Every structure is written in structure tokens, then in C-alpha cells.
C-alpha positions in Angstrom: -59.3 -51.3 -52.3 -60.1 -53.1 -50.3 -62.8 -52.1 -49.9 -63.5 -53.1 -53.6 -62.4 -56.5 -53.2 -65.0 -57.0 -50.3 -68.4 -56.0 -51.9 -67.4 -58.1 -55.3 -65.2 -61.2 -53.8 -68.1 -63.5 -54.7 -67.6 -62.2 -58.3 -63.4 -62.3 -58.6 -62.9 -65.6 -56.3 -64.3 -68.9 -56.4 -65.3 -69.7 -52.6 -65.0 -73.5 -52.5 -62.2 -73.4 -55.1 -60.3 -70.7 -54.2 -61.6 -69.6 -50.4 -62.1 -73.2 -49.2 -60.6 -76.0 -51.2 -57.3 -77.7 -50.3 -54.8 -78.4 -52.0 -51.1 -80.3 -52.1 -49.6 -76.6 -52.1 -48.7 -76.5 -48.0 -47.0 -74.7 -46.2 -45.2 -72.7 -49.2 -43.7 -70.1 -48.8 -44.1 -66.8 -50.8 -43.9 -66.5 -54.2 -44.9 -65.6 -57.5 -48.2 -68.0 -57.1 -48.7 -67.6 -54.0 -47.6 -63.9 -52.6 -48.3 -64.9 -48.3 -47.5 -67.7 -49.1 -50.2 -71.1 -48.5 -51.6 -72.6 -44.8 -51.6 -76.2 -43.6 -54.5 -77.9 -46.1 -52.5 -76.1 -49.3 -54.4 -72.8 -48.8 -54.3 -69.6 -50.5 -53.6 -67.0 -48.0 -53.4 -64.3 -49.9 -56.6 -65.0 -51.4 -58.4 -65.4 -48.4 -57.5 -62.2 -46.8 -59.0 -60.5 -49.5 -62.2 -62.4 -49.2 -61.9 -62.3 -45.7 -61.7 -58.1 -45.8 -65.7 -59.2 -46.4 -66.6 -60.1 -42.9 -64.5 -58.3 -41.5 -65.0 -54.7 -42.4 -68.5 -55.7 -42.8 -67.9 -56.8 -38.8 -66.4 -53.3 -38.0 -69.4 -51.3 -39.9 -72.4 -53.0 -38.2 -70.5 -52.1 -35.2 -69.6 -48.9 -35.1 -73.3 -48.1 -36.7 -74.9 -50.2 -33.6 -72.6 -48.5 -31.4 -73.6 -45.3 -32.8 -77.0 -45.4 -32.9 -77.3 -46.5 -29.0 -74.1 -43.9 -28.0 -75.3 -40.7 -29.5 -78.5 -40.5 -28.4 -77.4 -41.2 -24.5 -74.3 -38.8 -25.2 -76.5 -36.2 -26.5 -79.2 -36.3 -24.3 -76.8 -36.2 -21.1 -74.5 -33.4 -22.0 -78.0 -31.3 -22.7 -80.4 -32.2 -19.5 -76.9 -32.8 -17.5 -78.0 -33.1 -13.6 -79.0 -36.4 -12.1 -80.0 -37.6 -15.6 -76.0 -37.2 -16.8 -74.8 -38.3 -13.4 -76.6 -41.9 -13.5 -76.7 -42.3 -17.4 -73.0 -41.3 -17.8 -71.6 -43.5 -14.8 -73.7 -46.5 -16.5 -71.2 -46.3 -19.5 -68.2 -45.6 -17.5 -68.9 -49.0 -15.8 -69.6 -50.1 -19.5 -66.3 -48.7 -20.2 -63.7 -49.7 -17.7 -64.6 -53.3 -19.1 -61.9 -55.2 -22.0 -63.5 -54.9 -25.6 -62.1 -58.1 -25.5 -63.1 -59.0 -22.0 -66.5 -57.9 -22.6 -67.0 -60.5 -25.9 -65.4 -63.4 -23.9 -68.7 -62.1 -21.8 -71.4 -61.8 -23.6 -70.5 -64.3 -26.3 -70.4 -66.9 -23.5 -73.7 -66.2 -22.7 -75.4 -66.0 -26.1 -73.4 -68.3 -28.2 -70.2 -67.8 -31.1 -71.9 -66.6 -33.4 -71.4 -63.6 -35.7 -73.8 -62.3 -34.9 -72.6 -62.2 -30.7 -69.7 -61.0 -31.4 -71.6 -57.5 -33.1 -73.6 -57.5 -30.2 -70.4 -57.8 -28.1 -68.4 -54.8 -29.3 -71.4 -52.7 -30.0 -72.3 -52.9 -26.6 -68.1 -51.6 -25.4 -68.5 -49.3 -28.0 -71.4 -47.2 -27.2 -69.6 -45.4 -24.2 -66.2 -43.8 -25.9 -69.3 -42.7 -28.3 -71.2 -41.7 -25.4 -68.6 -40.0 -23.8 -67.5 -38.2 -27.4 -70.5 -36.9 -27.9 -71.9 -35.7 -24.7 -68.7 -33.6 -24.7 -69.4 -31.8 -27.8 -73.3 -31.3 -27.4 -72.2 -29.3 -23.9 -70.3 -27.0 -25.6 -73.0 -25.7 -27.5 -76.0 -26.1 -25.4 -75.3 -22.6 -24.8 -74.7 -20.5 -28.0 -77.1 -18.2 -29.1 -79.1 -20.4 -31.7 -79.8 -22.6 -28.6 -80.4 -19.9 -26.3 -83.2 -19.0 -29.4 -84.9 -21.8 -29.6 -85.8 -22.7 -25.9 -87.1 -18.4 -26.0 -89.5 -19.1 -29.0 -91.3 -22.3 -27.2 -88.9 -25.0 -28.7 -89.1 -28.7 -26.7 -85.6 -29.7 -26.0 -86.0 -33.8 -27.1 -86.0 -31.2 -30.4 -83.4 -29.0 -29.8 -80.9 -31.5 -28.7 -81.9 -33.1 -32.1 -82.3 -30.5 -34.8 -80.1 -27.8 -32.3 -77.4 -28.9 -31.2 -76.7 -32.8 -32.5 -76.0 -31.1 -36.5 -73.2 -28.5 -35.2 -71.2 -31.1 -33.0 -71.1 -34.1 -35.9 -67.1 -32.9 -36.9 -65.5 -34.4 -33.5 -68.4 -37.7 -33.4 -67.2 -38.6 -37.2 -63.7 -38.6 -36.9 -64.6 -40.6 -33.7 -66.8 -43.3 -35.2 -64.4 -43.6 -38.0 -61.2 -44.4 -35.5 -63.7 -47.1 -33.5 -63.8 -49.0 -37.4 -60.1 -50.0 -37.1 -60.6 -50.9 -33.6 -63.6 -52.5 -34.2 -61.3 -54.7 -37.1 -59.1 -55.4 -34.9 -61.4 -56.8 -31.7 -63.1 -59.0 -33.9 -60.3 -60.7 -35.2 -58.6 -61.0 -32.2 -61.3 -63.2 -30.5 -61.9 -65.0 -33.4 -58.0 -65.2 -33.5 -59.1 -66.9 -29.7 -61.5 -69.2 -31.6 -64.9 -67.4 -29.5 -65.5 -65.3 -32.8 -67.3 -66.3 -36.3 -66.8 -69.9 -36.6 -64.7 -71.5 -39.1 -64.4 -72.4 -41.9 -65.2 -68.4 -42.4 -62.2 -66.7 -43.7 -62.8 -63.8 -41.3 -59.1 -61.9 -40.6 -58.5 -63.4 -37.6 -59.5 -67.0 -38.1 -57.5 -67.2 -41.3 -55.5 -70.7 -40.0 -58.1 -72.3 -38.1 -59.8 -75.2 -39.8 -62.3 -77.6 -39.4 -62.5 -80.0 -36.6 -61.0 -81.7 -33.1 -58.4 -82.9 -31.3 -58.2 -87.0 -32.0 -56.9 -88.4 -28.3 -55.0 -91.8 -28.7 -56.4 -94.1 -26.5 -58.4 -94.7 -23.1 -58.6 -98.1 -22.3 -60.6 -99.9 -19.5 -58.4 -99.7 -17.2 -59.4 -97.3 -14.1 -56.1 -96.3 -14.4 -56.7 -94.6 -18.2 -60.2 -93.8 -17.3 -59.3 -90.5 -15.0 -56.2 -90.4 -16.2 -57.5 -89.6 -19.8 -60.6 -88.7 -19.8 -60.7 -85.7 -17.6 -57.9 -84.4 -20.8 -60.5 -85.6 -23.0 -63.4 -83.0 -21.7 -60.6 -80.5 -20.6 -59.8 -79.9 -24.0 -63.5 -81.1 -25.7 -61.6 -83.4 -27.8 -62.7 -87.2 -28.9 -61.4 -90.5 -27.8 -60.0 -93.9 -29.2 -61.2 -96.2 -26.9 -59.2 -99.6 -26.1 -61.5 -102.4 -25.2 -59.2 -104.2 -22.6 -58.4 -103.4 -18.9 -56.0 -105.1 -16.0 -57.1 -108.5 -17.2 -55.6 -107.6 -20.6 -57.7 -108.2 -23.9 -60.6 -110.8 -23.2 -61.3 -113.3 -25.1 -65.0 -113.3 -26.0 -67.2 -110.4 -27.8 -69.1 -110.3 -24.9 -66.5 -109.0 -22.5 -65.5 -106.8 -24.9 -68.6 -105.1 -25.1 -68.9 -104.8 -21.5 -65.7 -103.1 -20.9 -67.0 -100.8 -23.8 -70.0 -100.1 -22.1 -67.7 -99.3 -18.8 -65.9 -96.7 -20.7 -68.5 -95.2 -22.3 -70.2 -95.0 -19.0 -66.8 -93.7 -17.4 -67.1 -90.7 -20.3 -70.2 -89.5 -19.5 -70.2 -88.5 -15.9 -67.2 -86.7 -16.9 -69.6 -85.0 -19.5 -68.2 -86.5 -22.2 -70.6 -86.8 -25.5 -71.3 -90.8 -27.0 -70.4 -89.1 -30.0 -67.4 -88.2 -29.3 -65.7 -91.7 -27.6 -64.8 -94.2 -30.8 -64.5 -98.2 -30.1 -61.8 -100.5 -30.7 -62.5 -103.7 -30.1 -58.9 -104.6 -31.0 -57.9 -106.5 -34.4 -55.7 -110.1 -33.0 -53.3 -112.2 -35.4 -55.6 -115.0 -36.7 -52.3 -117.2 -36.2 -53.1 -117.4 -32.5 -56.4 -118.0 -32.3 -58.4 -119.2 -35.0 -61.7 -117.3 -33.7 -59.7 -114.1 -33.0 -61.6 -112.3 -36.4 -65.0 -113.9 -35.4 -64.7 -112.7 -31.8 -63.2 -109.1 -32.7 -66.2 -108.3 -35.7 -68.6 -109.5 -33.2 -67.7 -107.3 -30.8 -67.5 -104.3 -33.7 -71.2 -105.3 -34.7 -72.8 -105.4 -31.4 -71.2 -102.4 -30.5 -71.8 -99.9 -33.5 -75.2 -101.6 -33.6 -76.2 -102.0 -29.7 -75.1 -98.6 -28.7 -74.5 -97.1 -31.2 -71.5 -95.5 -31.2 -68.4 -94.4 -33.3 -66.0 -97.8 -34.1 -62.6 -98.4 -35.6 -60.4 -100.6 -35.6 -57.0 -101.2 -36.6 -55.8 -103.9 -39.2 -52.1 -103.5 -38.7 -52.0 -107.7 -37.1 -54.1 -109.7 -39.8 
């Protein structure tokens, strides 16, 4: 049933409306309308689960196919030849197999970058060792059979014997192992997506159903030294954006030029922490006109200069106006 939904999901669901679209039905409990309830932006979780099966199953099958294509020949050759070849290759397989699948995923994705392709490669690598081990054991049980000895006696090449005589008689345990690996691949892929390093949002893969686009926004930092060196490290740590207020130890400057100078100071410090300028949003601070006739002009001048000269995003709180 799940496979049917995976194959015909584009026909059964409107992606923009049913899967990616937001609605006012936020955080609804399971009901006849929403069997699995809804998430924080009103998306129907039941539809997302069904639609997401296409990604989870596709990733799982790709992982298992990759592991099988590489692991079966390695295990078959090692099981048939034995000796130093078997010892050397299987020790490498044991080393790979000793690394937990999730850790392997983190390492490979960190090296290749986050993408569905990287996720498949990572999980396929971790699945090679068990497939190779089962194939090796199976081939070792049949390599001394009479039909194998007969093939050797008539002068058949060893690789021909491995792939035409031994492997066809070892398929049963390999098929069982591959079948089990599909379930493990789904769980592993979902786990990595749940951690935020699997498929990229907004794809509704099973592990990423409740992940939303966007990033944290810290409100706020200012030009004071204490604020800069307390807040900006946290912004960098969590990959956030930050609202920056143009004030310092002396308070709010009376001129646009001084506010721009504070903005430049904040940007320079942010860049020293490795924070991109695009993640800093400058607020030039609106002051009430009743406290000074030029306050509005000063604020807007500073805002214009920062936006067009410094080329960064700006925001303006207007509650004081």
C-alpha cells in the first residue's frame, strides 16, 4: 500500500496545496479531517507521511542497491579465493562495519555536503560490510561442492566459477539480508534527516516531517563591547541571524553618521566571528518626534546609508512613533 502511494503520490496529492502549503489549522489533534493531526504551520501530517514515502523508499532502495552492487562481488571473491586476499579485504570490511551507520552518515555528509546524494552514499558505504560478510560465508559453503570442482576440472576461469556457479546457489541468504537492509536504511535515513543532516527541507522525508524552513533570529545585539562578545558567539554557534541596534556605551547617537559608525563596528565584529553580513539586520532605532524635530530624519538617513552604502538588511521598530 505504501509503495502504491509512493508511486502515485503526484497523482493523488497537490504538492503545493496538500504537502507544502500552510493553513490556519495549526497543531490540530488527530481527527477525521486530519488523521495524524497537523504541524505548527497547519500541514496535514497524514498526507505528508504518505507523500514522503516516495523519498524514504527511494533512498532506501538506492542505498541497498549500492551496498549490494559493491558488497556482493567483494564477498564472493573473498569467499572463493580465501588466503591473503580474503584476510586483507575482510579486515577493511570489518573496520568499515565497526563504524555505526549514523556516525558514518555524519562523517560522509560533513565531507560531501548535505544532499540526498550524500545521504545515499553514506548509508550505502555503511551497508557494504554486512552484505559482503554474508556473501563471503555463503560462497565458502559452496566452493567445495561437486559442481564447482567439475567447473575447475574442465578449465573454467575462477571469476566465471564465482559468478556463474557459486553466486546463483547463494542467493537465498543474500536476498534475505538485502530485504532486512531496506528497513534499516529507512530508519537510518530518517534518523539523519531528523537530526537535520539528511534530505534538505522542505522535502517531506519521514524523518524531516516536522522540520521547517528558516533560521533562528536573535533579538538583539548592540555596539557595546560586552554585548558584542556575549551575543555574537551564540549567533555563530546556532547559525542564527541577529538584529543589531545602533547604540553603544554612550547611548543612542544624536547623528546619522554616528549610528552608521556603530553599524560598521557591529558588522566588522560579526565578520570576525565568521558571521555573514547577510545575517546581520540593522535597526537604526526610531525616536519619538516629540523629543526632537529631527529624530525621524536622522533615523531615516542612517537607515538609507546602511541599506545602500553598507549593503545589509535593515529593520525599523516604529512603536515609538
